[in-house]
VMD Tcl script that builds the backbone (N, CA, C; Angstrom):
set m [mol new atoms 336]
animate dup $m
set s [atomselect $m all]
$s set {name element resname resid chain x y z} {
  {N N MET 1 A 0.811 -1.194 0.000}
  {CA C MET 1 A 0.000 0.000 0.000}
  {C C MET 1 A 0.858 1.263 0.000}
  {N N ASP 2 A 1.996 1.184 0.575}
  {CA C ASP 2 A 2.868 2.346 0.656}
  {C C ASP 2 A 3.307 2.780 -0.740}
  {N N PHE 3 A 3.353 1.850 -1.660}
  {CA C PHE 3 A 3.756 2.161 -3.029}
  {C C PHE 3 A 2.780 3.150 -3.682}
  {N N PHE 4 A 1.451 2.948 -3.517}
  {CA C PHE 4 A 0.454 3.834 -4.115}
  {C C PHE 4 A 0.447 5.202 -3.458}
  {N N ILE 5 A 0.650 5.259 -2.193}
  {CA C ILE 5 A 0.641 6.537 -1.475}
  {C C ILE 5 A 1.854 7.367 -1.876}
  {N N ALA 6 A 2.979 6.742 -2.038}
  {CA C ALA 6 A 4.192 7.465 -2.397}
  {C C ALA 6 A 4.049 8.091 -3.784}
  {N N SER 7 A 3.453 7.389 -4.735}
  {CA C SER 7 A 3.319 7.961 -6.056}
  {C C SER 7 A 2.290 9.090 -6.059}
  {N N ALA 8 A 1.306 9.024 -5.189}
  {CA C ALA 8 A 0.329 10.111 -5.107}
  {C C ALA 8 A 0.997 11.368 -4.559}
  {N N HIS 9 A 1.875 11.231 -3.609}
  {CA C HIS 9 A 2.585 12.382 -3.078}
  {C C HIS 9 A 3.547 12.948 -4.109}
  {N N ALA 10 A 4.148 12.081 -4.878}
  {CA C ALA 10 A 5.089 12.535 -5.886}
  {C C ALA 10 A 4.361 13.306 -6.982}
  {N N GLN 11 A 3.173 12.918 -7.308}
  {CA C GLN 11 A 2.414 13.619 -8.343}
  {C C GLN 11 A 1.994 14.998 -7.850}
  {N N ALA 12 A 1.603 15.097 -6.640}
  {CA C ALA 12 A 1.201 16.386 -6.097}
  {C C ALA 12 A 2.389 17.324 -5.977}
  {N N ALA 13 A 3.544 16.809 -5.806}
  {CA C ALA 13 A 4.729 17.640 -5.651}
  {C C ALA 13 A 5.162 18.260 -6.971}
  {N N THR 14 A 4.728 17.737 -8.128}
  {CA C THR 14 A 5.164 18.270 -9.409}
  {C C THR 14 A 4.353 19.493 -9.822}
  {N N GLY 15 A 3.426 19.922 -9.040}
  {CA C GLY 15 A 2.675 21.113 -9.378}
  {C C GLY 15 A 1.199 20.814 -9.591}
  {N N GLY 16 A 0.827 19.577 -9.806}
  {CA C GLY 16 A -0.570 19.194 -9.920}
  {C C GLY 16 A -1.211 19.561 -11.243}
  {N N ALA 17 A -0.501 20.215 -12.142}
  {CA C ALA 17 A -1.073 20.605 -13.431}
  {C C ALA 17 A -0.865 19.465 -14.427}
  {N N ALA 18 A -1.934 18.764 -14.729}
  {CA C ALA 18 A -1.847 17.673 -15.690}
  {C C ALA 18 A -2.066 18.222 -17.093}
  {N N ALA 19 A -1.364 17.662 -18.055}
  {CA C ALA 19 A -1.508 18.115 -19.440}
  {C C ALA 19 A -2.864 17.650 -19.976}
  {N N ALA 20 A -3.577 18.538 -20.657}
  {CA C ALA 20 A -4.880 18.199 -21.234}
  {C C ALA 20 A -4.673 17.260 -22.429}
  {N N PRO 21 A -5.469 16.198 -22.533}
  {CA C PRO 21 A -5.297 15.282 -23.666}
  {C C PRO 21 A -5.711 15.955 -24.971}
  {N N ASN 22 A -5.061 15.565 -26.020}
  {CA C ASN 22 A -5.365 16.099 -27.345}
  {C C ASN 22 A -6.785 15.667 -27.742}
  {N N PRO 23 A -7.657 16.602 -28.156}
  {CA C PRO 23 A -9.036 16.219 -28.498}
  {C C PRO 23 A -9.122 15.262 -29.691}
  {N N ILE 24 A -8.177 15.358 -30.600}
  {CA C ILE 24 A -8.184 14.439 -31.745}
  {C C ILE 24 A -7.895 13.025 -31.278}
  {N N MET 25 A -6.991 12.864 -30.340}
  {CA C MET 25 A -6.661 11.544 -29.829}
  {C C MET 25 A -7.828 10.923 -29.068}
  {N N SER 26 A -8.657 11.743 -28.428}
  {CA C SER 26 A -9.798 11.186 -27.713}
  {C C SER 26 A -10.896 10.734 -28.679}
  {N N PHE 27 A -10.986 11.338 -29.877}
  {CA C PHE 27 A -11.970 10.938 -30.874}
  {C C PHE 27 A -11.421 9.928 -31.880}
  {N N LEU 28 A -10.151 9.611 -31.791}
  {CA C LEU 28 A -9.523 8.691 -32.735}
  {C C LEU 28 A -10.192 7.313 -32.785}
  {N N PRO 29 A -10.556 6.703 -31.655}
  {CA C PRO 29 A -11.248 5.405 -31.752}
  {C C PRO 29 A -12.587 5.509 -32.494}
  {N N LEU 30 A -13.327 6.582 -32.311}
  {CA C LEU 30 A -14.591 6.762 -33.031}
  {C C LEU 30 A -14.364 6.952 -34.522}
  {N N ILE 31 A -13.328 7.680 -34.876}
  {CA C ILE 31 A -13.002 7.903 -36.288}
  {C C ILE 31 A -12.602 6.582 -36.938}
  {N N ILE 32 A -11.799 5.788 -36.254}
  {CA C ILE 32 A -11.386 4.490 -36.781}
  {C C ILE 32 A -12.590 3.564 -36.923}
  {N N LEU 33 A -13.481 3.557 -35.949}
  {CA C LEU 33 A -14.680 2.722 -36.001}
  {C C LEU 33 A -15.568 3.121 -37.176}
  {N N PHE 34 A -15.743 4.414 -37.410}
  {CA C PHE 34 A -16.534 4.868 -38.553}
  {C C PHE 34 A -15.883 4.430 -39.859}
  {N N GLY 35 A -14.559 4.529 -39.939}
  {CA C GLY 35 A -13.848 4.091 -41.144}
  {C C GLY 35 A -14.042 2.608 -41.419}
  {N N VAL 36 A -13.995 1.791 -40.378}
  {CA C VAL 36 A -14.212 0.361 -40.540}
  {C C VAL 36 A -15.637 0.091 -41.013}
  {N N PHE 37 A -16.629 0.749 -40.403}
  {CA C PHE 37 A -18.022 0.580 -40.823}
  {C C PHE 37 A -18.217 1.019 -42.263}
  {N N TYR 38 A -17.584 2.113 -42.656}
  {CA C TYR 38 A -17.747 2.610 -44.021}
  {C C TYR 38 A -17.228 1.591 -45.038}
  {N N PHE 39 A -16.008 1.106 -44.817}
  {CA C PHE 39 A -15.401 0.212 -45.805}
  {C C PHE 39 A -15.948 -1.212 -45.757}
  {N N MET 40 A -16.514 -1.644 -44.637}
  {CA C MET 40 A -17.015 -3.011 -44.554}
  {C C MET 40 A -18.525 -3.122 -44.735}
  {N N LEU 41 A -19.278 -2.053 -44.485}
  {CA C LEU 41 A -20.732 -2.131 -44.577}
  {C C LEU 41 A -21.333 -1.154 -45.578}
  {N N ILE 42 A -21.042 0.105 -45.439}
  {CA C ILE 42 A -21.712 1.135 -46.233}
  {C C ILE 42 A -21.286 1.082 -47.691}
  {N N ARG 43 A -20.002 1.057 -47.955}
  {CA C ARG 43 A -19.499 1.088 -49.331}
  {C C ARG 43 A -19.933 -0.132 -50.154}
  {N N PRO 44 A -19.820 -1.366 -49.631}
  {CA C PRO 44 A -20.303 -2.510 -50.420}
  {C C PRO 44 A -21.805 -2.459 -50.685}
  {N N GLN 45 A -22.584 -1.961 -49.722}
  {CA C GLN 45 A -24.032 -1.856 -49.925}
  {C C GLN 45 A -24.344 -0.841 -51.019}
  {N N MET 46 A -23.628 0.264 -51.051}
  {CA C MET 46 A -23.838 1.264 -52.108}
  {C C MET 46 A -23.459 0.681 -53.468}
  {N N LYS 47 A -22.408 -0.123 -53.517}
  {CA C LYS 47 A -21.983 -0.740 -54.769}
  {C C LYS 47 A -23.039 -1.717 -55.270}
  {N N ARG 48 A -23.605 -2.544 -54.351}
  {CA C ARG 48 A -24.655 -3.485 -54.735}
  {C C ARG 48 A -25.898 -2.758 -55.235}
  {N N ALA 49 A -26.270 -1.660 -54.588}
  {CA C ALA 49 A -27.446 -0.892 -55.009}
  {C C ALA 49 A -27.229 -0.292 -56.393}
  {N N LYS 50 A -26.015 0.164 -56.673}
  {CA C LYS 50 A -25.704 0.724 -57.994}
  {C C LYS 50 A -25.791 -0.353 -59.066}
  {N N GLU 51 A -25.280 -1.549 -58.778}
  {CA C GLU 51 A -25.368 -2.656 -59.729}
  {C C GLU 51 A -26.815 -3.060 -59.971}
  {N N GLN 52 A -27.651 -3.053 -58.921}
  {CA C GLN 52 A -29.065 -3.401 -59.054}
  {C C GLN 52 A -29.787 -2.386 -59.943}
  {N N ARG 53 A -29.519 -1.094 -59.733}
  {CA C ARG 53 A -30.140 -0.051 -60.570}
  {C C ARG 53 A -29.728 -0.206 -62.031}
  {N N ALA 54 A -28.455 -0.536 -62.272}
  {CA C ALA 54 A -27.981 -0.719 -63.647}
  {C C ALA 54 A -28.644 -1.930 -64.296}
  {N N MET 55 A -28.817 -3.015 -63.534}
  {CA C MET 55 A -29.453 -4.211 -64.073}
  {C C MET 55 A -30.918 -3.928 -64.415}
  {N N ILE 56 A -31.617 -3.224 -63.549}
  {CA C ILE 56 A -33.034 -2.920 -63.789}
  {C C ILE 56 A -33.201 -2.002 -64.989}
  {N N SER 57 A -32.311 -1.058 -65.162}
  {CA C SER 57 A -32.434 -0.144 -66.301}
  {C C SER 57 A -32.081 -0.833 -67.621}
  {N N ALA 58 A -31.337 -1.948 -67.558}
  {CA C ALA 58 A -30.936 -2.643 -68.779}
  {C C ALA 58 A -31.889 -3.779 -69.165}
  {N N LEU 59 A -32.996 -3.921 -68.460}
  {CA C LEU 59 A -33.948 -4.979 -68.790}
  {C C LEU 59 A -34.531 -4.750 -70.180}
  {N N ALA 60 A -34.754 -5.838 -70.900}
  {CA C ALA 60 A -35.321 -5.762 -72.249}
  {C C ALA 60 A -36.364 -6.852 -72.419}
  {N N LYS 61 A -37.217 -6.669 -73.403}
  {CA C LYS 61 A -38.249 -7.649 -73.701}
  {C C LYS 61 A -37.579 -8.958 -74.117}
  {N N GLY 62 A -38.072 -10.075 -73.568}
  {CA C GLY 62 A -37.508 -11.377 -73.882}
  {C C GLY 62 A -36.483 -11.864 -72.868}
  {N N ASP 63 A -36.033 -10.992 -71.959}
  {CA C ASP 63 A -35.089 -11.414 -70.926}
  {C C ASP 63 A -35.773 -12.381 -69.972}
  {N N GLU 64 A -35.034 -13.366 -69.518}
  {CA C GLU 64 A -35.528 -14.305 -68.523}
  {C C GLU 64 A -35.012 -13.840 -67.167}
  {N N VAL 65 A -35.938 -13.676 -66.201}
  {CA C VAL 65 A -35.573 -13.065 -64.927}
  {C C VAL 65 A -36.079 -13.885 -63.752}
  {N N LEU 66 A -35.496 -13.611 -62.600}
  {CA C LEU 66 A -35.909 -14.166 -61.323}
  {C C LEU 66 A -36.366 -12.995 -60.464}
  {N N THR 67 A -37.539 -13.113 -59.846}
  {CA C THR 67 A -38.043 -12.032 -58.996}
  {C C THR 67 A -37.641 -12.260 -57.549}
  {N N ASN 68 A -37.860 -11.252 -56.711}
  {CA C ASN 68 A -37.562 -11.368 -55.289}
  {C C ASN 68 A -38.392 -12.460 -54.634}
  {N N GLY 69 A -39.575 -12.735 -55.157}
  {CA C GLY 69 A -40.444 -13.763 -54.608}
  {C C GLY 69 A -40.111 -15.157 -55.091}
  {N N GLY 70 A -39.137 -15.304 -55.971}
  {CA C GLY 70 A -38.729 -16.603 -56.458}
  {C C GLY 70 A -39.439 -17.048 -57.721}
  {N N VAL 71 A -40.151 -16.139 -58.377}
  {CA C VAL 71 A -40.879 -16.476 -59.602}
  {C C VAL 71 A -39.939 -16.305 -60.797}
  {N N LEU 72 A -39.889 -17.336 -61.631}
  {CA C LEU 72 A -39.097 -17.282 -62.854}
  {C C LEU 72 A -40.030 -16.978 -64.015}
  {N N GLY 73 A -39.570 -16.158 -64.952}
  {CA C GLY 73 A -40.396 -15.862 -66.109}
  {C C GLY 73 A -39.643 -15.087 -67.165}
  {N N ARG 74 A -40.339 -14.862 -68.280}
  {CA C ARG 74 A -39.777 -14.134 -69.412}
  {C C ARG 74 A -40.514 -12.802 -69.519}
  {N N ILE 75 A -39.783 -11.728 -69.712}
  {CA C ILE 75 A -40.392 -10.398 -69.823}
  {C C ILE 75 A -41.172 -10.331 -71.123}
  {N N ASP 76 A -42.460 -9.998 -70.983}
  {CA C ASP 76 A -43.347 -9.923 -72.132}
  {C C ASP 76 A -43.545 -8.473 -72.572}
  {N N GLU 77 A -43.573 -7.574 -71.601}
  {CA C GLU 77 A -43.835 -6.164 -71.898}
  {C C GLU 77 A -43.166 -5.309 -70.820}
  {N N LEU 78 A -42.595 -4.187 -71.228}
  {CA C LEU 78 A -41.911 -3.290 -70.293}
  {C C LEU 78 A -42.609 -1.949 -70.228}
  {N N GLY 79 A -42.779 -1.443 -69.023}
  {CA C GLY 79 A -43.267 -0.093 -68.808}
  {C C GLY 79 A -42.199 0.710 -68.094}
  {N N GLU 80 A -42.552 1.933 -67.723}
  {CA C GLU 80 A -41.579 2.767 -67.029}
  {C C GLU 80 A -41.276 2.234 -65.632}
  {N N GLN 81 A -42.316 1.869 -64.888}
  {CA C GLN 81 A -42.150 1.352 -63.532}
  {C C GLN 81 A -42.552 -0.113 -63.392}
  {N N THR 82 A -43.239 -0.662 -64.381}
  {CA C THR 82 A -43.746 -2.027 -64.282}
  {C C THR 82 A -43.279 -2.862 -65.467}
  {N N LEU 83 A -43.494 -4.168 -65.349}
  {CA C LEU 83 A -43.232 -5.076 -66.454}
  {C C LEU 83 A -44.227 -6.222 -66.372}
  {N N SER 84 A -44.488 -6.825 -67.517}
  {CA C SER 84 A -45.346 -8.004 -67.574}
  {C C SER 84 A -44.441 -9.211 -67.738}
  {N N LEU 85 A -44.660 -10.195 -66.885}
  {CA C LEU 85 A -43.806 -11.363 -66.842}
  {C C LEU 85 A -44.636 -12.598 -67.179}
  {N N GLU 86 A -44.220 -13.316 -68.212}
  {CA C GLU 86 A -44.899 -14.546 -68.584}
  {C C GLU 86 A -44.256 -15.681 -67.790}
  {N N ILE 87 A -45.029 -16.254 -66.862}
  {CA C ILE 87 A -44.471 -17.291 -65.991}
  {C C ILE 87 A -44.824 -18.691 -66.482}
  {N N ALA 88 A -45.808 -18.796 -67.355}
  {CA C ALA 88 A -46.196 -20.060 -67.992}
  {C C ALA 88 A -46.891 -19.673 -69.289}
  {N N PRO 89 A -47.032 -20.607 -70.222}
  {CA C PRO 89 A -47.720 -20.262 -71.469}
  {C C PRO 89 A -49.140 -19.753 -71.191}
  {N N GLY 90 A -49.388 -18.513 -71.576}
  {CA C GLY 90 A -50.694 -17.898 -71.383}
  {C C GLY 90 A -50.914 -17.277 -70.017}
  {N N VAL 91 A -49.948 -17.371 -69.102}
  {CA C VAL 91 A -50.077 -16.789 -67.759}
  {C C VAL 91 A -49.101 -15.623 -67.642}
  {N N VAL 92 A -49.671 -14.422 -67.545}
  {CA C VAL 92 A -48.856 -13.215 -67.477}
  {C C VAL 92 A -49.193 -12.470 -66.191}
  {N N VAL 93 A -48.176 -12.078 -65.441}
  {CA C VAL 93 A -48.366 -11.290 -64.227}
  {C C VAL 93 A -47.664 -9.952 -64.410}
  {N N LYS 94 A -48.189 -8.942 -63.739}
  {CA C LYS 94 A -47.612 -7.598 -63.824}
  {C C LYS 94 A -46.879 -7.311 -62.519}
  {N N LEU 95 A -45.636 -6.880 -62.632}
  {CA C LEU 95 A -44.779 -6.623 -61.472}
  {C C LEU 95 A -44.123 -5.248 -61.593}
  {N N ARG 96 A -43.646 -4.764 -60.457}
  {CA C ARG 96 A -42.800 -3.568 -60.493}
  {C C ARG 96 A -41.406 -3.978 -60.955}
  {N N ARG 97 A -40.728 -3.064 -61.611}
  {CA C ARG 97 A -39.378 -3.373 -62.125}
  {C C ARG 97 A -38.399 -3.703 -61.009}
  {N N ASP 98 A -38.559 -3.059 -59.859}
  {CA C ASP 98 A -37.605 -3.298 -58.778}
  {C C ASP 98 A -37.822 -4.640 -58.081}
  {N N ALA 99 A -38.843 -5.409 -58.493}
  {CA C ALA 99 A -39.046 -6.754 -57.947}
  {C C ALA 99 A -38.129 -7.769 -58.607}
  {N N VAL 100 A -37.436 -7.387 -59.666}
  {CA C VAL 100 A -36.521 -8.296 -60.357}
  {C C VAL 100 A -35.208 -8.350 -59.573}
  {N N SER 101 A -34.790 -9.584 -59.244}
  {CA C SER 101 A -33.548 -9.707 -58.480}
  {C C SER 101 A -32.374 -10.169 -59.331}
  {N N ALA 102 A -32.647 -10.871 -60.439}
  {CA C ALA 102 A -31.542 -11.335 -61.280}
  {C C ALA 102 A -32.033 -11.589 -62.697}
  {N N VAL 103 A -31.137 -11.365 -63.648}
  {CA C VAL 103 A -31.401 -11.707 -65.047}
  {C C VAL 103 A -30.711 -13.045 -65.296}
  {N N LEU 104 A -31.493 -13.993 -65.804}
  {CA C LEU 104 A -30.977 -15.341 -66.040}
  {C C LEU 104 A -30.402 -15.471 -67.442}
  {N N PRO 105 A -29.515 -16.435 -67.664}
  {CA C PRO 105 A -28.994 -16.667 -69.019}
  {C C PRO 105 A -30.122 -17.127 -69.943}
  {N N LYS 106 A -29.996 -16.789 -71.207}
  {CA C LYS 106 A -31.001 -17.187 -72.200}
  {C C LYS 106 A -31.115 -18.715 -72.241}
  {N N GLY 107 A -32.345 -19.201 -72.381}
  {CA C GLY 107 A -32.582 -20.624 -72.457}
  {C C GLY 107 A -32.732 -21.307 -71.128}
  {N N THR 108 A -32.756 -20.553 -70.041}
  {CA C THR 108 A -32.916 -21.147 -68.711}
  {C C THR 108 A -34.316 -21.726 -68.555}
  {N N LEU 109 A -35.302 -20.978 -69.027}
  {CA C LEU 109 A -36.686 -21.442 -68.936}
  {C C LEU 109 A -36.997 -22.368 -70.092}
  {N N LYS 110 A -37.619 -23.462 -69.785}
  {CA C LYS 110 A -37.971 -24.422 -70.826}
  {C C LYS 110 A -39.493 -24.435 -70.949}
  {N N SER 111 A -40.025 -23.526 -71.757}
  {CA C SER 111 A -41.476 -23.479 -71.957}
  {C C SER 111 A -41.776 -23.761 -73.420}
  {N N ALA 112 A -42.876 -24.436 -73.658}
  {CA C ALA 112 A -43.243 -24.815 -75.025}
  {C C ALA 112 A -44.019 -23.714 -75.709}
}
mol reanalyze $m
mol bondsrecalc $m
mol representation Tube
mol addrep $m
């Protein structure tokens, strides 16, 4: 116990004026944490959203697509915000363009 008391007396003898910590150094862990979140979460999500927008804008009649709900079909008609999807011969459903999750390779659907 004498060890802790001696250092307390020694600190008081130096004048008691402690140097103020640098404000940048106190915020450095928060800045580093934000940088990690940006490069591991925010940036990849923005990249995926940009790729999704490009894919949706490049849709064309006759493309075979997969929707978010798991429905496979061929684009029959395109509108500005919607599209008509033929999911079986004679069965056409109308969807929003942003419901398309992937464009499939040609010939994926085998319909007569």
